[in-house]
matplotlib code that plots the C-alpha trace (Angstrom):
import matplotlib.pyplot as plt

x = [111.0, 112.1, 110.6, 110.8, 110.1, 108.5, 108.3, 106.2, 104.6, 102.9, 102.9, 105.3, 104.5, 106.1, 105.8, 106.8, 107.3, 107.1, 105.4, 101.8, 101.2, 100.8, 100.0, 100.8, 99.6, 101.9, 101.2, 100.1, 97.0, 96.6, 97.3, 97.7, 97.9, 99.3, 98.7, 96.7, 94.5, 93.9, 92.8, 90.5, 92.0, 90.1, 87.7, 89.6, 92.3, 92.0, 92.7, 93.0, 93.6, 94.9, 95.0, 98.3, 98.7, 101.7, 104.9, 106.8, 104.6, 103.3, 99.8, 96.7, 96.7, 94.1, 96.6, 99.2, 96.7, 94.8, 97.9, 99.7, 96.7, 95.9, 99.5, 99.5, 96.2, 97.2, 100.6, 99.1, 96.9, 100.0, 99.0, 101.5, 101.2, 102.1, 102.5, 102.7, 102.7, 103.4, 107.1, 107.7, 110.4, 109.0, 105.5, 105.2, 108.8, 108.0, 104.9, 106.8, 109.5, 106.9, 105.3, 108.6, 109.6, 106.4, 105.7, 109.2, 112.3, 115.3, 117.2, 114.4, 114.0, 117.7, 117.5, 114.4, 115.9, 119.2, 117.5, 115.4, 115.5, 115.6, 116.4, 114.6, 115.0, 115.7, 112.3, 113.8, 115.5, 112.3, 110.4, 113.1, 112.9, 109.3, 110.0, 112.8, 110.6, 107.6, 108.5, 106.2, 105.2, 107.2, 105.6, 102.1, 102.4, 103.9, 100.8, 102.8, 100.2, 100.4, 101.4, 98.7, 99.1, 101.5, 99.8, 100.9, 102.0, 104.7, 106.1, 109.0, 108.5, 111.4]
y = [79.0, 82.5, 85.1, 88.9, 91.5, 94.7, 97.7, 100.7, 103.5, 101.8, 98.2, 95.3, 92.4, 89.0, 87.8, 84.2, 82.9, 79.2, 76.1, 75.2, 74.8, 71.2, 70.2, 72.8, 76.3, 78.1, 81.5, 83.3, 85.3, 85.5, 83.0, 84.2, 81.6, 82.2, 78.6, 77.0, 75.4, 76.3, 74.1, 75.6, 76.3, 76.3, 79.3, 80.9, 82.0, 84.8, 83.1, 84.7, 82.9, 84.4, 81.6, 81.5, 78.3, 78.7, 79.2, 80.2, 83.1, 86.2, 85.7, 87.7, 91.3, 90.5, 88.3, 91.0, 93.6, 91.5, 89.9, 93.2, 95.1, 92.3, 92.0, 95.8, 95.8, 92.9, 94.3, 97.7, 96.0, 94.3, 90.8, 88.0, 86.6, 83.3, 83.8, 80.6, 78.6, 74.9, 74.9, 78.4, 78.9, 81.1, 82.6, 83.6, 85.1, 87.0, 88.5, 89.5, 91.0, 93.0, 94.2, 95.3, 97.0, 99.0, 99.9, 100.5, 102.4, 100.6, 101.2, 99.8, 96.8, 96.0, 96.0, 93.8, 91.2, 91.2, 90.7, 87.7, 84.5, 81.1, 79.8, 80.8, 82.4, 86.1, 87.7, 90.6, 88.2, 86.2, 89.4, 90.7, 87.5, 88.1, 91.8, 90.8, 88.4, 90.7, 94.3, 96.8, 94.6, 96.6, 99.8, 98.4, 96.9, 100.1, 102.0, 104.2, 105.9, 104.9, 101.3, 98.8, 95.2, 93.5, 91.0, 87.4, 87.0, 89.6, 87.7, 85.3, 81.8, 80.5]
z = [73.5, 74.3, 76.7, 76.1, 78.7, 77.7, 80.1, 78.9, 80.8, 83.7, 82.5, 82.4, 80.1, 79.4, 75.8, 75.3, 71.8, 71.2, 69.8, 70.3, 74.0, 75.4, 78.9, 81.5, 80.3, 82.7, 84.1, 80.9, 80.7, 76.9, 74.1, 70.5, 67.7, 64.2, 63.2, 60.4, 63.1, 66.7, 69.5, 72.1, 75.5, 78.8, 79.0, 81.8, 79.3, 76.7, 73.3, 69.9, 66.6, 63.4, 60.8, 58.8, 56.9, 54.6, 56.7, 53.5, 52.6, 54.4, 55.6, 54.5, 55.8, 58.5, 60.2, 60.6, 61.5, 64.0, 65.6, 66.0, 67.4, 69.8, 71.0, 71.5, 73.4, 75.7, 76.3, 77.1, 79.7, 81.2, 80.4, 80.0, 76.5, 74.9, 71.1, 69.2, 65.9, 65.2, 66.1, 67.3, 64.7, 61.9, 62.2, 65.8, 66.0, 62.8, 64.3, 67.5, 65.2, 63.3, 66.6, 68.1, 64.8, 64.6, 68.2, 69.6, 68.8, 67.4, 70.6, 72.7, 70.4, 70.7, 74.4, 74.5, 72.2, 74.0, 77.4, 76.2, 78.3, 76.7, 73.3, 70.1, 66.7, 66.6, 66.0, 64.0, 61.6, 61.1, 60.4, 58.1, 56.0, 55.2, 54.5, 52.1, 50.3, 50.0, 48.9, 50.6, 53.5, 56.1, 55.0, 54.9, 58.4, 59.7, 58.3, 56.0, 53.6, 50.0, 50.5, 49.7, 50.9, 48.5, 46.3, 47.1, 43.5, 44.2, 47.1, 46.5, 47.9, 50.0]

ax = plt.figure().add_subplot(projection="3d")
ax.plot(x, y, z, "-o")
ax.set_aspect("equal")
plt.show()
């Protein structure tokens, strides 16, 4: 589990990337799941679920779009976020890597990743893996005109 600190304009946010939460839910305000299934948390927490079942392939476009927009909105409001998947090793770090790549400058991304606390896979490497396997994914997620979502048949399976 690794924690990243984002400081923008008037907000500071903590985004923790890890496995599905069990037991103590800590001090997070928002939980975002990119799992095949999602267990409901107590109603006092904000919870979002973007179903992603095959860890070896990029998810449908709605998962990227929804997860990135939700991360951005929650981060803008200064909420502390727990982003998770089954093990916290592939999907959730890839989503954070995509978010950082799209919403922040390379210099800012480098400083965020270097200042992370805890152990976990590098979100940029996880995101890059999906981009390498699926040509056009980076451009589509970044919103560059002229790039439709790559068909799953184009994506190589790891």
